[in-house]
N, C-alpha and C positions, 0 to 999 in steps of 0.2 A: 500487689496487683500483678496479673499476668496478661500476656498478649496472645493467648491461645485463640485460634479461630478467626483472627483478623487477617484479611487478605490485603496484599499490596503494600507498597512503601510510601512513606509520607513526604520524603525529600525536604522536610522543613518548610513546606508550603501550605497555603490554604487550599481547600478543595477545588475551587474554580481555577486557581493557578496550576494545580497539579494536573487537572483534566486538560487544560490548554497546553501544558508542556507535553503530555503524552500524545495529544492529537498532532501537535507540530512535529514531534519526533517521528511519528508514524508516517506523516505526509512526506517528510524529508527522506525517510527510508524508501518509500515507494517511488519517489521522484528520482533519487540518485543511486538506487540499488544497494548502497553501502554507506554507513555513517559511523563515525568514531565519537563516542560519548563515554561517560563514566560507566563502569561495569554494572552498577546497580540500576541505572536508567536503561541500559541495554537489556538487562534481564527483565525489567518491568515491561518495556514496550514489546518484547518478544511475545508475551502472553496475549496481548491485545491484537497484535498484527497477525499472528497465526490464526486467531479466530476470524478475523476479517478475511483472510485469504480463503479459509474454508467456506465462508459465506459466498465469496465471489466465485469460487469454483462450482458451487451448486447452481448459480445462475438464477434467472428469473427476475421479474420486476421488483418484487418485495425485498429480495435479498440485495439487489442493487441499491434500493432506497435505504436499507439498513446500513450498508457500507458507507454511502454518502453521508448519512446523518451522523455516523460515528466518527468519520474523518472530518466532517464539517467543511468539505471541499468537493465540489462537483467534479472538477478536473481530475483530482487524484482518485476519486471513486471510480470514474469512468476508466482511467488508466489501469487501475487494479482489475476491474471486472473485464474489460475488453482486451487488454494487451497482456498483462502479467499472468492472470489466473489460467488462461488456456494453455500457456507454455509450461506450467508446472505439472510434472508427471507423477509426483508422489502424493500419498494420502495425508501425511502429516510431517512435521519436522521440516518446515519450509525454510527456516532461518538458522544461521549459525552465528555463534558469538566467539570471537577469538580475543584473547587478552592482548592488549597493546601497550603494556608498560605502565608507567606512572606519570601523571601530569607534573610538570616542572614547578608550578606555583604552590600547590597545596599537597602534592604527593598523592592525589586521588588515583585509584586504580582505573585505568582506561580500558575500553573494549571496543572492538569493531564488530558491528552487527551487519550481516549481509545475507543475501539469498543463497541457498545451497545450489540450486540449479542456475545455469547460465541463462540470462534473459536478454533478449534483444528488444529494444524499445521501438523498433520499426513496426508501425501499425499495419496489420494485414490489409492489403489493398484489394478491395472488392470491385469487380467490374460493375459499374453502374449501368443499368439498362436505360436506354433512352425512352422518353415518353412517346406514346403513339402519335400525339399531336406534332411533336418535333419531326418524327419520321415522315408524316404526311406533308409537312411544309417543305422538307427537303425533296420529296418526290415531285411536288408541284414545280419547284425551281428547276429541277433537272428536265422536266417535261417541256418547259418553255424554251 
């Protein structure tokens, strides 16, 4: 038998466990900007994360909902769409994987996956416009 045409790695896990592992690794990467994991896992989550970043850069409600559903986390989806995606200036190749030696216990090859561009997690502060009713109340107080 051959394995031609099959995408993705199995990691010795069932399908639901593998999906949960990928989602949690992608959420950790989005939250912390950089994570160290096995090289195979880093290469696998790069595929999914770069697709999510492309969706987030396109913007729109439908793409926001797709990102949230694939991450299974509203907070990480909003962080990706609102904070990270607008700061990325390139069209593709958003992530880099650097080899990080071998793990001590089982000698597994490790890798650090991180964003290529420098990203600040300070949310852009927009000036909130006051409601007209609040302005009217303040005007009445000043008049008295």
